N, C-alpha and C positions, 0 to 999 in steps of 0.2 A: 384306798378302801382294801375291809377285811373281805376277802374271799374266803368262804367256807372249805372246808375240806372234801365235801361232797359235790365241790359244783362242778367236777370232772363226770362224775357219775348221772348226776344231773343232765347234764345237755350230753351228754349219751343216750340218755334214757329217751329224752327230748326228742333226738335222730331217730333213736328208734321207733317209737310213735310216729312220725312223721307232723313233728311239730315245729321242725327247723325254721319253715319262713314265716311263720307265727311269731315265734320267738325272735326272729331278727327284725320284721318288718314293724313292728307295732303294735299288732292287732289288737282286739280286745283280750284275745287268748295271749297272745305275746305279754303284754301288760300283767297278766294274773301270773305267768309263769316267774314273772322280776319279783313277784312278791314273795317268792322262797326265799330269794336272799337276804330278806330283812331278817327272816327269825336270827338268825344268828347274830343279830345284836341286840339279844335279847336277855334275860334271865333266863337260864335251862326249865326253870320251872314255869316260864309263861307259854315257853313252846308251844306247846300243849292246844292249852283254849285261843293263844294267835292263830294254828294254824286251822283249827276246826269255826271259831270266830270271825275271822279278817279273812280269812283264804279259802277256807272249802263255802264260807256261806255265799261268797260273790262268783264260786264257781261260774264259765261258760257253760252252756249247757251244750256235752261234747262228752263222747264215748269214749275222748283220749286224755279229754283233761280229767276226768274220771279214773281211768287208767294211770294217770301221773300221779295223783293226787294219793290213789292208794299204794304204790311204787315208794312214794316218799312215804305215808303213815307207816306201814311196815318196815319198811327200813330205815328209817330215822326216827321214830316214835315210839316204835311196840319195842323194837330190838333192844337187848343190853349191849350189844356191842357197838352200836354207834349210837345209841345214846346223845340226848341233848346235852348233859354235861361233860361232852368232850368237844363237843362243835359250837356250843351258842354261849357268848358273853356277851356282856356290856362292853362297850369300847373304853380302855384307856384313855386319859387323857397322855400318857407320854405317846413320844412322837416314833413310830416303827417306820422301818427302813424294809423297802421293797427290792429285788433285783432289778427291777426296772429305774429305778432310781438310782441305784449302785452304780449300774453299768453306764446310765448317761452321764454320771458324775467323775467314775472311773476314766471314761474314754474321752470324758474334755482334756485329760491331763495329759495324755499321751497323744501329743501334736503331731508324730511321724504318720506316713502313710502305710511305711513298711517298719513295723514293729520287732525291735532285737531286746533281747535276753536283757539287754543294758535298760533300756526304753521300758519294758514292764517297771523293773524293778524301782526306776527313777520317779514312773508314777505310783507306784505303791506306797513310795516313800513320801509322797507329798500329799495324795492321797491319807494315808495315816497320821503324817502333820496334821495336817487340814482337821481331821475327826480330832484328834488329843486338842486342840486349839477353844473347839467346840464346845468338850465334853467339861460338865464343871469341877 
């Protein structure tokens, strides 16, 4: 899954506002907060409308939610520094890799619990050979 670059800032703002328990436990507020991640899968021109009509229109009645909505709007929609053209895009059909997947597959190549430099190079060679076979 694509994770927007603003997710760390959003989570720190969720913590600052005291919404962490709601975010984790899946309350109405938590579900509402998770809607923000879907904005990164839209075309940049559609983000503002989705924010206004799909997210803020169903915002739970809470000062904390209002503050989070304001934070998101003024930080990621109103500004030109972090405009949606930087972080919003429709996902492509091409396969993406992430560090977690890479490390899981790479560590599977290294069978020794005590890794030496030789075993590391061996694992790198196996991984690169496997990638070369997969590539068209």
